Backbone as a ProteinNet text record, in pm:
[ID]
protein_1_A
[PRIMARY]
XXXXXXXXXXXXXXXXXXXXXXXXXXXXXXXXXXXXXXXXXXXXXXXXXXXXXXXXXXXXXXXXXXXXXXXXXXXXXXXXXXXXXXXXXXXXXXXXXXXXXXXXXXXXXXXXXXXXXXXXXXXXXXXXXXXXXXXXXXXXXXXXXXXXXXXXXXXXXXXXXXXXXXXXXXXXXXXXXXXXXXXXXXXXXXXXXXXXXXXXXXXXXXXXXXXXXXXXXXXXXXXXXXXXXXXXXXXXXXXXXX
[TERTIARY]
-7188.4	-7124.9	-7094.5	-6995.9	-6921.3	-6879	-6923.4	-6889.9	-6832.5	-6677.6	-6615.1	-6650.6	-6674.1	-6667.8	-6626.1	-6572	-6538.7	-6626.4	-6726.8	-6820.6	-6766.3	-6879.4	-6871.5	-6930.3	-6942.7	-6993.9	-7126.6	-7239	-7374.2	-7405.1	-7328.7	-7385.2	-7336.8	-7356.8	-7344.2	-7418.4	-7412.6	-7490.5	-7519.4	-7603.9	-7606.2	-7418.6	-7406.3	-7280.7	-7315.9	-7266.2	-7259.2	-7248.2	-7107.4	-7049.5	-7152	-7224.6	-7320.2	-7449.4	-7502.8	-7624.1	-7610.8	-7449	-7392.2	-7395.2	-7363.2	-7384.7	-7448.8	-7575.6	-7674.9	-7833.7	-7816.3	-7928.6	-7943.3	-7863.9	-7884.1	-7968.4	-7891.4	-7960.5	-8114.2	-8141.2	-8307.8	-8267.9	-8167.6	-8144.3	-8191.2	-8266.4	-8298.2	-8163.5	-8139.1	-7970.6	-8038.6	-8120.2	-8165.6	-8170.2	-8237.6	-8227.8	-8133.3	-8013.2	-7874.4	-7816.2	-7856.2	-7768.4	-7831.3	-7967.1	-8004.7	-8001.3	-7966.1	-7886.9	-7785.8	-7660.9	-7513.4	-7543.2	-7600.1	-7573.1	-7620.5	-7741.8	-7776.5	-7668.8	-7592.2	-7504.5	-7408.7	-7350.1	-7247	-7257.9	-7328.3	-7387.8	-7288.2	-7251.3	-7134.1	-7017.4	-6986.2	-6848.6	-6856.3	-6969.3	-7019	-6910.2	-6855.9	-6744.2	-6600.6	-6600.9	-6515.1	-6509.5	-6423.9	-6427.2	-6449.4	-6510.3	-6556.4	-6537.6	-6457	-6484.3	-6606.4	-6693.8	-6805.1	-6785.3	-6859.5	-6872.5	-6992.1	-7080.6	-7189.2	-7212	-7237.1	-7249.5	-7384.9	-7367.8	-7546.4	-7571.2	-7677.8	-7739.5	-7832.5	-7797.5	-7855.1	-7949.2	-7981.1	-8070.4	-8195.4	-8180.1	-8290.7	-8302.6	-8219.2	-8192.3	-8215.4	-8132.2	-8092.6	-7976.4	-7924.1	-7780.7	-7757.7	-7645.7	-7586	-7464	-7497.2	-7384.4	-7273.6	-7151.3	-7078.5	-6976.1	-6976.3	-6912.1	-6796.6	-6661.2	-6591.5	-6474.7	-6437.9	-6388.2	-6282.2	-6308.6	-6213.5	-6086.9	-5974.9	-5853	-5815.2	-5695.3	-5640.5	-5618	-5539.5	-5553.8	-5703.2	-5817.1	-5937.4	-5975.8	-5967.2	-6006.7	-5903.5	-5762.3	-5658.2	-5737.8	-5761.6	-5800.4	-5904.1	-6017.1	-6147.2	-6080.2	-6033.7	-5977.4	-5907.1	-5851.5	-5741.6	-5820.4	-5924.3	-5967.8	-5899.7	-5829.8	-5735.4	-5802.6	-5777.4	-5848.9	-5737.4	-5633.5	-5514.7	-5396.8	-5293.1	-5180.1	-5069.2	-4977.6	-4821.7	-4791	-4779.7	-4707.8	-4518.8	-4483.3	-4358.9	-4345.8	-4323.3	-4329	-4233.8	-4139	-3956.1	-3975.9	-4052.2	-4072.5	-4200.5	-4322.3	-4463.5	-4515	-4598.6	-4663.2	-4811.2	-4939.2	-5035.3	-5105.1	-5044.9	-5142.9	-4973.7	-5015.5	-4963.6	-5095.2	-5077.6	-5149.1	-5117	-5249	-5160.5	-5227.7	-5137.6	-5154.5	-5296.9	-5333.1	-5510.3	-5616.5	-5600.8	-5630.2	-5584.6	-5447.9	-5397.6	-5501.2	-5462.5	-5546.9	-5678	-5781.9	-5941.5	-5936.4	-5837.4	-5809.5	-5776.9	-5690.4	-5682.4	-5778.7	-5822.7	-5969.7	-6025.2	-6087.7	-6177.9	-6150.1	-6038.5	-5981.2	-5905.5	-5906.8	-5869.4	-5907.5	-6055.7	-6141.5	-6055.7	-6064.7	-5995.6	-5861.1	-5758.4	-5627.6	-5555.9	-5445.2	-5388	-5286.2	-5290.6	-5245.3	-5287.6	-5183.5	-5223.8	-5307	-5277.1	-5333.2	-5353.8	-5357.3	-5442	-5280.7	-5186	-5068.3	-4937.7	-4990.4	-4928.5	-5024.8	-5145.7	-5237	-5172.8	-5176	-5139.9	-4996.9	-4925.7	-4791.4	-4821.7	-4900.8	-4913.2	-5027.4	-5085.7	-5129	-5053.8	-4949.6	-4826.9	-4762.7	-4733.8	-4649.7	-4739.2	-4887.8	-4982.9	-4938.2	-4921.8	-4908.8	-4812.3	-4689.9	-4546.1	-4608	-4663.2	-4669.8	-4746.5	-4835.3	-4960.6	-4850.7	-4703.6	-4645.7	-4696.2	-4789.1	-4816.6	-4743	-4701.5	-4573.4	-4708.5	-4647	-4727.3	-4675.9	-4730.4	-4684.1	-4552.5	-4569.4	-4463.1	-4315.2	-4346.8	-4227.3	-4257.2	-4160.8	-4208.2	-4224.5	-4302.4	-4377.1	-4268.2	-4138.8	-4068.4	-4001.7	-3986.9	-3945	-4073.8	-4203.6	-4304.5	-4305.3	-4300.2	-4287.3	-4189.7	-4068.8	-3960.3	-4017.2	-4084.1	-4132.1	-4252.1	-4326.1	-4428	-4410.7	-4301.7	-4204.1	-4146	-4087.8	-4017.1	-4051.5	-4249	-4320.9	-4369.2	-4328.4	-4359.4	-4500.5	-4576.3	-4748.9	-4828.3	-4753.6	-4840.2	-4965.2	-4939.8	-5060.3	-5176.5	-5170.3	-5266	-5310.7	-5244.6	-5291.6	-5342.4	-5316.4	-5393.5	-5499.6	-5493.6	-5653.1	-5723.1	-5713.5	-5752.1	-5794.8	-5701.9	-5736.7	-5779.6	-5886.6	-5940.1	-5934.7	-5959.9	-5996.4	-5848	-5776.2	-5708.7	-5728.6	-5663.6	-5667.8	-5698.7	-5773.9	-5779.3	-5627.8	-5568.1	-5412.2	-5338.4	-5354.2	-5207.8	-5261	-5388.5	-5425.4	-5372	-5356.6	-5356.7	-5195.8	-5119.7	-4972.2	-4923	-5009.8	-4978.9	-4985.4	-5086.8	-5112.1	-5001.4	-4999.4	-4899.6	-4746.8	-4705.4	-4602.5	-4591.4	-4703.7	-4742.2	-4766.3	-4775.8	-4779.5	-4662.8	-4567.7	-4440.5	-4322.8	-4391.1	-4347.2	-4318.8	-4533.1	-4518.1	-4442.8	-4463.4	-4417	-4272.9	-4181.7	-4046.9	-4014.3	-4153.7	-4157.2	-4164	-4266.4	-4277.4	-4188.7	-4079.5	-3995	-3911.1	-3860.4	-3792.1	-3795.7	-3944.3	-4014	-4036.6	-4052.3	-4014.3	-3866.2	-3791.5	-3615.4	-3590.7	-3617.9	-3621.1	-3685.6	-3799.8	-3825.8	-3790	-3714.3	-3680.6	-3553.2	-3480.3	-3325.2	-3359.3	-3470	-3521.2	-3528	-3579.8	-3655.8	-3580.4	-3429.3	-3292.9	-3227.7	-3211.2	-3139.3	-3210.6	-3335.5	-3441.2	-3401.7	-3365.5	-3371	-3192.8	-3133.7	-2951.6	-2964.5	-3040.1	-2973.7	-3086.6	-3176.9	-3245.7	-3161.5	-3119.5	-3007.8	-2918.9	-2854.7	-2687.3	-2755.3	-2878.1	-2897	-2915.3	-2994.4	-2991.2	-2872.9	-2790.1	-2646.6	-2606.9	-2601.2	-2540.9	-2580	-2765.5	-2795.2	-2766.9	-2761.5	-2730.2	-2548.4	-2470.6	-2343.6	-2347.4	-2419.1	-2430.3	-2483	-2567.1	-2619.7	-2544.6	-2439.6	-2307.8	-2235.1	-2203.6	-2140.8	-2180.9	-2141.8	-2172.3	-2161.8	-2252.7	-2212.4	-2137.9	-2079.4	-1998.3	-2096.7	-2067.1	-2154.8	-2219.4	-2194.3	-2290.2	-2191.1	-2275.8	-2184.4	-2140.6	-2005	-1927.8	-2006.6	-2024.2	-2053.6	-2003.5	-2042.4	-2015.1	-1848.4	-1837.1	-1752.6	-1585.1	-1629.8	-1528.5	-1472.8	-1578.4	-1561.2	-1488.5	-1509.1	-1465.8	-1254.4	-1241.1	-1117.7	-1054.1	-1092.2	-1061.2	-1032.9	-1101.5	-1119.4	-921.5	-868.5	-759.7	-647.5	-645.9	-561.6	-556.5	-678.4	-680.9	-627.8	-631	-608.4	-442.4	-377.8	-252.7	-165.4	-237	-176.6	-209.8	-319.2	-279.1	-256	-177.9	-100.4	56.4	72.7	208.1	318.8	433.2	558.8	645	726.5	837.6	917.4	954.9	1074.9	1183.7	1268.8	1455.7	1524.8
-5787.2	-5929.1	-5868.6	-5909.3	-5903.4	-5979.6	-6035.3	-6164.4	-6046.5	-6120.3	-6134.9	-6186.6	-6146	-6243.3	-6174.1	-6283.7	-6267.6	-6319.2	-6265.1	-6325.5	-6285.5	-6405.7	-6317.2	-6226.1	-6115.5	-6016.8	-6050.9	-5984.5	-5998.2	-6138.3	-6250.9	-6405.3	-6461.2	-6416.8	-6496.1	-6624.3	-6736.7	-6853.8	-6895.1	-6956.4	-7043.3	-7094.5	-7092.5	-7202.4	-7227.1	-7312.9	-7377.3	-7280.7	-7225.3	-7130.4	-7037.7	-6973.4	-6832.1	-6920.7	-7024.9	-7054.3	-7087.8	-7136.1	-7183.3	-7053.5	-6972.2	-6820.2	-6740.6	-6754.5	-6677.2	-6715.1	-6881.2	-6980.9	-6961.5	-6977.4	-6991	-6829.6	-6726.9	-6601.3	-6532.6	-6663.6	-6630.3	-6517	-6512.2	-6398.1	-6481.9	-6422.2	-6487	-6539.8	-6653.1	-6650.9	-6546.6	-6667.4	-6579	-6444.2	-6377.4	-6264	-6148.2	-6222.7	-6147.3	-6177	-6345.6	-6314.1	-6218.3	-6196.8	-6115.4	-5968.8	-5913.9	-5790.9	-5769.5	-5885.8	-5878.7	-5884.3	-5939.3	-5944.7	-5821	-5762	-5610.3	-5518.3	-5538.5	-5450.6	-5439.2	-5598.4	-5615.4	-5675.3	-5591.4	-5610.4	-5554.3	-5419.1	-5376.8	-5449.7	-5523.2	-5613.2	-5772.1	-5746.2	-5905.5	-5940.7	-6057.6	-6132.8	-6133.6	-6074.1	-6027	-6072.3	-6077.8	-6136.7	-5984.5	-6014.6	-5870.5	-5901.5	-5814.8	-5840.2	-5756.3	-5821.9	-5780.8	-5774.5	-5721.1	-5735.8	-5700.2	-5811.1	-5793.7	-5746.7	-5643.7	-5615.2	-5646.9	-5759.1	-5815.6	-5749.4	-5735.8	-5707.6	-5831.7	-5932.3	-6010.8	-6038	-5907	-5834.6	-5832	-5716.4	-5687.1	-5754.6	-5853.3	-5935.6	-5879.9	-5767.2	-5665.1	-5689.9	-5618.6	-5626.2	-5526.5	-5487.9	-5394.8	-5432.2	-5401.8	-5477.8	-5325.7	-5380.4	-5293.8	-5365.6	-5299.6	-5364.2	-5284.3	-5335.2	-5268.6	-5296.9	-5244.7	-5242.2	-5380.5	-5466.5	-5587.3	-5539.8	-5638.7	-5629.5	-5606.1	-5529.1	-5421.6	-5543.4	-5662.4	-5754.3	-5799.9	-5769.4	-5806.9	-5761	-5586.7	-5464.6	-5469.3	-5500.8	-5481.4	-5611.2	-5732.4	-5839.5	-5805.4	-5721.5	-5708.3	-5582.9	-5505	-5327.7	-5385.8	-5531.7	-5584.4	-5697.6	-5740.9	-5842.9	-5982.2	-6046.2	-6110.9	-6221.8	-6336.2	-6433.1	-6435.9	-6448.9	-6464.4	-6369.7	-6357.6	-6287.2	-6388.8	-6385.9	-6451.7	-6544.2	-6650.3	-6742.4	-6752.1	-6662.6	-6627.9	-6510.3	-6398.6	-6256.1	-6198.6	-6293	-6247.6	-6318.7	-6364.3	-6511.1	-6461.3	-6424.1	-6382.5	-6272.5	-6214.5	-6042.9	-6106.4	-6095.3	-6088.1	-5984.7	-5880.9	-5767.3	-5631.5	-5538.7	-5400.1	-5266.3	-5240.2	-5148.1	-5013.6	-4905	-4777	-4691.6	-4599.2	-4530.9	-4477.9	-4476.5	-4393.3	-4501.6	-4674.2	-4764.4	-4776.1	-4735.6	-4748.8	-4619.4	-4530	-4437.5	-4474.1	-4514.2	-4587.6	-4660.8	-4774.3	-4845.7	-4792.6	-4708.4	-4607.9	-4573.6	-4489.7	-4402.6	-4511	-4591.1	-4690.5	-4757.7	-4746.3	-4800.2	-4748.2	-4588.6	-4533.8	-4495.1	-4501.8	-4482.3	-4591.5	-4726.5	-4840	-4845.2	-4740.7	-4739	-4669.5	-4743.3	-4636.5	-4515.8	-4525.3	-4412.7	-4236.5	-4192.7	-4047.6	-3969.4	-3988.6	-3921.1	-4051.6	-3941.2	-4037.7	-4085.8	-4018.4	-4020.2	-4148.8	-4153.2	-4249.8	-4399.6	-4363.4	-4501.3	-4543.1	-4487.6	-4472.9	-4549.6	-4531	-4611.8	-4727.4	-4725	-4877.3	-4984.3	-4968	-5013.2	-5054.2	-4973	-5029.3	-5148.6	-5105.8	-5269.1	-5384.3	-5360.8	-5494.6	-5503.2	-5487.7	-5479	-5570.2	-5527	-5617.8	-5743.4	-5788.7	-5876.4	-6000.1	-5932.1	-6036.2	-6036.9	-5964.2	-5961.9	-5904.7	-5788	-5702.2	-5587	-5513.9	-5434.5	-5268.2	-5195	-5091.3	-4952.9	-4892.5	-4807	-4867.2	-4974.2	-5062	-5104.1	-5062.7	-5079.1	-5158.5	-5213.3	-5331.6	-5222.5	-5270.5	-5216.4	-5090.8	-5171.6	-5075.9	-4924.8	-4972.7	-4844.4	-4748.9	-4771.2	-4710	-4607.3	-4719.4	-4660.1	-4576.1	-4591.4	-4453.4	-4338.3	-4372.5	-4277.8	-4188.8	-4240.4	-4190	-4087.5	-4150.8	-4054.9	-3930.6	-3961.3	-3844.3	-3780.8	-3775.6	-3684.2	-3661.3	-3820.2	-3793.6	-3828.5	-3902.8	-3887	-3814.8	-3683.8	-3567.3	-3568.7	-3472.7	-3431.5	-3535.4	-3640.6	-3714.3	-3760.4	-3769.7	-3797	-3629.4	-3592.8	-3484.6	-3461.7	-3458.8	-3485.6	-3557.5	-3683.3	-3792	-3863.5	-3863.2	-3942.3	-4106.7	-4114.4	-4286.6	-4335.3	-4261.7	-4303.1	-4332.1	-4440	-4458	-4429.2	-4334.5	-4258.6	-4429.9	-4417.7	-4532.8	-4536.1	-4417.1	-4443.7	-4480.5	-4437.5	-4508.7	-4683.5	-4684.1	-4828.3	-4928	-4846.2	-4961.8	-4980.4	-4873.5	-4873.4	-4993.8	-4952	-5075.1	-5198.4	-5236.7	-5322.8	-5445.2	-5296.8	-5363.3	-5417.4	-5326.5	-5350.9	-5465.6	-5498	-5625.1	-5721	-5709.5	-5869.7	-5877.8	-5760.3	-5839.1	-5864.5	-5831.8	-5884.4	-6046	-6060.1	-6192.2	-6326.1	-6214	-6326.7	-6377.6	-6261.4	-6315.1	-6413.8	-6377.9	-6471.2	-6570.4	-6569.4	-6744.6	-6855.3	-6765.5	-6792.3	-6864.3	-6772.5	-6817.7	-6926.3	-6914.1	-7060.3	-7192.1	-7185.2	-7292.5	-7326.8	-7206.8	-7287.6	-7344.2	-7334.5	-7371	-7521.9	-7496.1	-7628.8	-7758.3	-7706	-7820.7	-7823.4	-7750.7	-7784.6	-7879.6	-7841.1	-7952.6	-8100	-8098.1	-8191.2	-8325.5	-8229	-8274.1	-8327.8	-8235.4	-8321.1	-8459.8	-8434	-8540.8	-8652.4	-8665.4	-8770.6	-8786.9	-8708	-8745.1	-8857.8	-8788.4	-8826.2	-9029.8	-9035.4	-9127.1	-9233.2	-9231.4	-9261.4	-9317	-9226.6	-9254.5	-9382.4	-9363	-9465.2	-9552.7	-9585.7	-9712.2	-9770.2	-9692	-9762.6	-9831.7	-9765.3	-9811.4	-9967	-9924.6	-10079.5	-10164.5	-10168	-10235.6	-10347	-10215.8	-10243.2	-10346.2	-10307.4	-10401.6	-10524.7	-10534.6	-10693.9	-10752.7	-10701.4	-10776.1	-10844.6	-10769.7	-10814.1	-10915.2	-11058.2	-11101.2	-11091	-11099.9	-11062	-11174.4	-11123.9	-11194.6	-11346	-11469.4	-11564.5	-11660.1	-11549.1	-11613.8	-11684.7	-11777.1	-11844.8	-11782.1	-11831.6	-11736	-11782.3	-11727.5	-11775.3	-11866.2	-11973.7	-12067.3	-12058.2	-11965.5	-11920	-11930	-11814.5	-11791.8	-11910.7	-12026.8	-12129.1	-12264.7	-12227.8	-12323.3	-12290.3	-12143.4	-12074.1	-12159.1	-12115.8	-12187.9	-12334.7	-12459.2	-12580.5	-12617.4	-12603	-12649.9	-12582.4	-12433.4	-12395	-12476.5	-12510.5	-12568.4	-12736.8	-12800.3	-12913.4	-12927.5	-12833.9	-12802	-12766.1	-12700.5	-12663.8	-12797.7	-12876.9	-12993.1	-13118.9	-13141.6	-13267.5	-13198.5	-13360.3	-13381	-13338.3	-13283.3	-13311.4	-13401.2	-13454.2	-13569.8	-13584.9	-13665	-13734.4	-13686.1	-13640.6	-13647.6	-13714.4
15701	15603.8	15517	15449.9	15302.7	15242.8	15139.7	15103.8	14892.4	14898.9	14770.9	14698.1	14574.6	14447.8	14280.3	14211.1	14089.4	14004.2	13901.8	13832.1	13703.3	13621.7	13470	13419.1	13384.2	13393.5	13277.1	13343.6	13296.6	13310.2	13324	13359	13476.8	13573.2	13660.9	13715.5	13708.3	13747.9	13881.5	13971.3	14076.7	14165.4	14244.4	14254.7	14426.8	14456.8	14617.2	14711.5	14693.1	14754.7	14841.2	14723.3	14744	14819	14763.5	14855.8	14938.5	15011.3	15136.8	15226.8	15201.9	15257.9	15265.1	15154.2	15170.1	15214.8	15259.7	15240.6	15411.6	15480.1	15617.5	15668.1	15611.6	15638.2	15585.4	15523.5	15454	15318.5	15264.5	15134.9	14985.9	14913.9	14785	14730.6	14684.5	14612.1	14462.9	14363.6	14237.4	14207.2	14348.1	14319.4	14344.2	14430.1	14427.3	14329.1	14211.5	14107.8	14030.3	14003.3	13906.9	13928.3	14031.8	14054	14042	14046.2	13948.1	13820.7	13781.3	13623.3	13575.9	13638.9	13563.1	13589.1	13713.3	13757.4	13647.9	13630.7	13581.5	13382.2	13343.2	13226.7	13090.7	13154.8	13055.7	13047	13120.2	13143.5	13060.2	12983.8	12921.7	12912.4	12876.6	12862.8	12931.7	13035.8	13148.2	13326.9	13341	13473.1	13556.5	13657.3	13736.5	13878	13937.3	14106	14156.8	14252.3	14318.4	14431.2	14512.8	14704.1	14687.6	14780.6	14869.3	15005.2	15003.8	15139.7	15251.3	15311.4	15370.5	15479	15529.3	15628.3	15699.2	15763.2	15781.6	15889.8	15957.2	16036.8	15943.2	15886.5	15792.5	15651.5	15634.4	15493.5	15395.3	15371.8	15268.7	15192.7	15095.1	15041.5	14950.8	14950.3	14870	14764.9	14650.6	14554.5	14500	14537.2	14478.5	14362	14227	14154.6	14113.7	14088.8	14042.3	13917.7	13866.1	13696.5	13694.4	13576.4	13568	13589.7	13572.1	13629	13506.5	13466.9	13391.4	13267.3	13297.4	13209.6	13094.2	13194.3	13116.3	13034	13086.1	12982.3	12872.6	12893.3	12764.2	12630.9	12719.3	12615.3	12546.5	12606.4	12563.8	12431.2	12484.6	12407.9	12261.3	12310.2	12167.3	12053.1	12151.1	12057	12044.4	12187.7	12181.2	12343.1	12292.5	12387.8	12541.2	12494.3	12592.6	12547.3	12648.6	12600.9	12556.2	12551.7	12516.6	12569.6	12619.4	12675.1	12687.9	12564.9	12525.8	12514.9	12626.1	12567.2	12481.4	12489.9	12432.1	12294	12279	12136	12017.5	12131.5	12053.8	12115.1	12022.2	12039.8	11979.9	12056.4	12003.6	11963.9	11936.7	11928	11934.1	11849.4	11879.2	11880.2	12000.2	12076.6	12025.7	11997.7	12028.8	12117.2	12144.7	12283	12344.3	12187.5	12227.5	12321	12245.7	12308	12463.9	12500.9	12610.7	12719.7	12627.2	12732.1	12757.9	12651.9	12699.5	12825.2	12841.8	12918.9	13086.4	13034	13167.4	13237.4	13169.4	13184.6	13233.9	13193.6	13245.3	13379.5	13420.6	13525.4	13641.5	13587.9	13695.4	13832.7	13840.9	14000.8	14093.4	13987.1	14083.7	14093.1	14077.7	14083.8	14162.4	14201.7	14313.1	14224.6	14054.9	13969	14046.3	14045.1	14149	14000.4	13868.9	13767	13606.4	13555.7	13428.4	13311.6	13337.6	13286.2	13343.9	13454.6	13598.2	13524.2	13536.8	13482.7	13393.3	13239.1	13147.7	13156.3	13222.1	13224.5	13294.2	13402.6	13447.8	13382.5	13269.8	13178.7	13089.3	13028.8	12944	13010.7	13153.5	13199.1	13223.2	13202.1	13213.7	13039.7	12941.9	12842	12804	12895.7	12883.6	12933.6	13001.2	13075	12971.1	12888.8	12804.9	12672.9	12660.2	12572.1	12417.6	12459.9	12352	12332.4	12207.8	12232.2	12187.9	12177.9	12168.1	12095.5	12009.9	11921.5	11867.6	11832.5	11747.3	11805.4	11951.8	12050.9	12141.7	12233.2	12365.6	12466.4	12586	12662.4	12788.2	12797.9	12870.1	12820.4	12664.9	12602.6	12604.6	12545.2	12592.7	12724	12848.8	12973.1	12981.7	12936.9	12945.3	12877.8	12729.4	12657.8	12729.4	12764.6	12877.8	12993.5	13050.8	13145.2	13104.3	12972.1	12912.4	12856.4	12867.1	12803	12647.3	12606.2	12463.2	12439.8	12510.7	12519.4	12573	12592.3	12682.4	12641.2	12502.3	12449.9	12439.1	12384.9	12391.7	12517.3	12610.4	12713.2	12793.8	12799.2	12848.3	12767.9	12652.7	12547.7	12543.3	12635.7	12681.4	12519.5	12436.4	12303.3	12323.5	12302.6	12314	12169.2	12070.2	11970.1	11809.1	11765.2	11710.6	11584.9	11495.6	11381.2	11306.3	11185.3	11076.9	10999.3	10948.9	10910.6	11012.1	11109.2	11180.9	11266.1	11273.7	11273.7	11152	11035.5	10953.6	10935.7	10975.1	10978.7	11104.7	11236.9	11328.4	11264.1	11209.2	11146.7	11063.9	10990.8	10905.7	10989.8	11065.8	11099.1	11205.2	11270.9	11392.2	11288.4	11150.2	11064.4	11026.8	11005.1	10972.6	11063.6	11207	11325.9	11364.2	11333.8	11363.5	11219.1	11142.5	11000.1	11046.1	11130.7	11166.4	11282.9	11371.7	11519.8	11412.7	11385.2	11318.6	11247.2	11181.7	11121.1	11234.1	11333.7	11416.3	11492.9	11522.6	11608.8	11511.6	11370.5	11296.3	11314.6	11301.7	11266	11448.4	11521.8	11644.5	11688.2	11629.7	11642.2	11534.8	11425.9	11333.3	11415.6	11460.3	11534.2	11641.8	11712.8	11800.5	11733.6	11647.7	11621.6	11581.4	11486.8	11431.6	11606.3	11649.7	11811.2	11800.4	11882.2	11911.4	11843.1	11671.3	11614.9	11644.9	11632.3	11668.6	11776.1	11914.8	12002.1	12041.2	11930.7	11887.7	11808.8	11742.9	11631.5	11715.7	11797.4	11902.5	11998.3	12042.9	12163.7	12062.6	11947	11880.6	11855	11760.4	11748.2	11888.5	11984.6	12089.3	12192	12140.4	12156.6	12079.3	11981.9	11879.2	11900.8	11932.3	11963.7	12100.1	12179.7	12322.6	12304.6	12217.4	12178.5	12088	11964	11954.1	12025.4	12150.7	12226.1	12358	12358.8	12470.9	12586.1	12720.4	12841.4	12947.8	13025.7	13111.8	13124.7	13123.8	13165.4	13017.3	12915.3	12789.7	12720.2	12634.6	12524.8	12401.2	12417.9	12249	12188	12068.1	11907	11899.9	11782.2	11772.2	11661.2	11616.2	11528.6	11594.4	11726.3	11819.7	11883	11899	11971.8	11902.3	11755.9	11624.9	11683.7	11730	11669.7	11818.3	11911.5	12060.1	12068.4	12030.8	12058.8	12000.9	11891.6	11818.5	11916.3	11969.2	12076	12166.2	12244	12354.4	12350.6	12229.5	12210.3	12199.4	12168.7	12166.5	12287.4	12366.8	12490.7	12564.1	12538.6	12598.7	12580.6	12484.2	12427.7	12504.8	12506.5	12590.2	12552.2	12559.5	12513.3	12521.7	12380.9	12412.6	12478.3	12507.5	12589.2	12541.3	12597.6	12570.4	12600.5
[MASK]
++++++++++++++++++++++++++++++++++++++++++++++++++++++++++++++++++++++++++++++++++++++++++++++++++++++++++++++++++++++++++++++++++++++++++++++++++++++++++++++++++++++++++++++++++++++++++++++++++++++++++++++++++++++++++++++++++++++++++++++++++

């Protein structure tokens, strides 16, 4: 019997689903949770795929821990809570190739990639979905550079530490990009608010005009009625006989 779970690394909590599956076969749920937490403590703060292989006859179980999804590993590596919701307009981080290699090495055993270079390229692809730029460029550009061999030396040497001077330059570029993006977003928001204000003003003007015009069946205003009465009497006055 196999049970697949996605747990919080090092802090799995009891839940009705696990109790319903393990209770009937007499396996202690708390014992399972404790062993899962011990096995996933190195992934604290991340979502971790776990597989329980249970033998109902002997009431024993084995735990298989898989590495977290690439997106989770990247967010931990970059120190960000989430990716960008608008990949083409905002970016949450500027990554170094060394950071990408570090995540690729961690994930490689659970990836379909044939080697570390292929794994690095896949990890960069995930950066694109998070809106993260790499080495001051878009993920798509870096993927092409990896294919062309630009980072072969770093990948071959399995470099996972970003030099401090390089990190400083990457951060400086990132702050410039963020500043430009924020200006664009503010301009777009101002234009949107102006358009909404114009639309509201037009609707108000239209409503005011409609209120000033009497609808069919309504009484005409008094001044209009005053003008109509003399004309009506004139029309009713009989002509003199010749």
